[in-house]
N, C-alpha and C positions, 0 to 999 in steps of 0.2 A: 620702760624712757629710758633702761639701760641700751636696751636693741637700738635705740634710732644715734645715734652717736656712733654710729660708723659708718650707716648711709647718708647721716648731713659729712667727716672728711671722705666722699666720696662721689657728694653732688658738688664741696665746695671744688677738690681738685677738675675734677671731668667741669667748675665751671672756671675756671682761670687757664689751664689746657686749653679753652675752647676759644678765651679772650686771647690767646696767647698765638694760634693758627691766624685767628685774622686779625691778629692784625701783622702778620709775616712773619714772625719768631719762630723758622724754621733750623733756626742753630747750624746751620754748614750744609746740608740738606741736598738744596737744590743741585752741586761741585758731584758728589756721590748719580745722585740719577741722571744728573747730565752726560756722563760720563758712559753711565750704563746706557744712555736709549742712544750714544754714541754711536760702541762699539756695535750694540745691536746694529747697526742703520750702515755702519762703513760697513766693517768687514765684506758683508753681502754683493755693497754697492764697490766693493773697491773688483772682489773675485770677480763680475760680470762685468770691470771695465780690464780685465786680461785675455777672459774669453773671448770677449766680442772683439780684442784686440790682434789674438794672434788668428781668429778664420777666418777676418778684417783680411789679415797677414796670404793667409794658404789662399782667400780669393784672387783676394791685389794680383799676388805671386801666378796665379793658374791662368786668368786673361796674359796677361803679360807674357809667360811664356805660349800662350798658342801664337799669335797673334807674330812674334819673333818665330820663332817655329813653322808657321807659313811661310813667311816669306825668305828665311833661309834653305827650304823643304823645296817650292816656286823656283832660284835662281840657285839655285847644284845643279852640274855641271851629269850627274846623273842620280839616279829615284834614294841607289844604297850608303853617299853621298853627302845625298840630305837628309834622310832621316838620322843620318849617324854624328852631324852637324845638331841638328833639327832637338835628340837626343839629349848631349847635351848642353843647349840654352834653357835643356827645362831645366834639367840639375843646377844652374847659373838659377836662373833664373828660381827657382824654391831658398838656395843656398844663399841668395843675399835679403832672406827675407829667412831665417833659421828657421831653415826643416829640414832634413835629408830625403833626398824623396829619387826612384829609382829612372831616370829618364822615358826607359825601353818602356816601364810597365807601366808609365805614367800615362804617352801619351797617344794618340786612338789618330791614326792619320783616314780616309777613306777620299779617292779619289775620280775624279764626275768620269778619265778619257783613259780610258788607255792603253800607251801605256800614261800612269799620272803625269809625266812632262809633257805634255803635249802641250799646242803651243793652240792659244784655248782656251784649253782647258780649266776646272776649278779643283782646293784641294781645301776637306774639310778637314780640319785637327781638330781635334780632341784632349783637352787635359783635366784628369781631373788624382785625386790621393785625395786622403781621410787625415783629420783632424785631431790631433790626443787631447780631453778639453784637461790644461792643468791642476793639476794639486792634488788629482784625483785620487784618494789610498783604495789602496788595489782589493780590498776585501771591496768595492764597490764596484766593483771594476762583469762582474758576474753579473752583479744587478740592474742596475745602470747599465743607458748608455756611454760609452765611454768618449767617440769621435763622433764631430761633421766628414758628409762629405759633402767635399771642395769640388766645382769644376765649373772648367772658363774651352769656352769654344771660339775657335775662329775661322776665319774662311779669308782665305788667300787665289786668288788670278793667275795660271802662269802668260807667262807674257806671253800676247799674237803672233812677235816676230820673233816667236824664238829659233835660236839654228841647232840644232837635232830636237832630243827629246829621248 
C-alpha cells in the first residue's frame, strides 16, 4: 500500500492544477505570451512595410523621371542639351526620394525620327535602376537576391510646329 501513496499525491496535484487551468488562473503568463507573439508578428511586418516603401518610392521616382526627361528633351534646342537636362532631371527625381542614381546610366532614349527632335516625332524614354533591400546582412548577399529592378517609361511628342531640329 505504500506504493500507492505517491501516486495519490500526484493525482491530487493534477486535479488541482486542472482546476486552476479551467478557472483561468494563469498567473500572468498571458502577458508573456502576448509579447512573444507580438514580436514574432511585428518584426516581419515592419520589415515588409519598410521594404515595400523603398521599392514604391523608387518606382514613383522612375515614372516621374521618365515623364520629366521626355518633356525636357522634347522642348530642348538640341539633342545634346536635352539629354544633359534630362539626365539631371533623373538624378533630381531619385534624390527627392532618397536614392543616388547616375542619370546618364539610368536613362535610355529612343527616337522615332531622325533627327530625334524633328517636328512630329516621338521620344520613348526608359528610366531603370536597382533598389537594394534594406537591412540585409552581408553574408546573405551572395545567397539571396538583394536588389529589386525598378523601371519607368514615358513617351513624349515633339511639337509639330517646332522650329529647327
